[in-house]
C-alpha angles and dihedrals in degrees: 000000000000094000092044089053092050094047092047088053093051093046089052096045103032107017095163095058097071091208125186125211131217143136104070115200126189117231117200116203116219098212098049144022093253120125120203131187131223113211119193119223123216135193115194090345091304121117107257108168141302146247131218111219122196134174121243116179088347092304123117112239134178108246095178136355136186115193 
């Protein structure tokens, strides 16, 4: 679900780039019990950016993205 959310976001914001996504890392927040995930974007197997995915009301949402 995390990778699909990141890929959907990249296709919506940068449809011509044809990015792939991989390398999910958990991010634990000190001030809450929230867990977020960092997903790396790749273009032609070269790192190209990232997305931070969080869950709000059991739905995955992009909190931050750099493409």
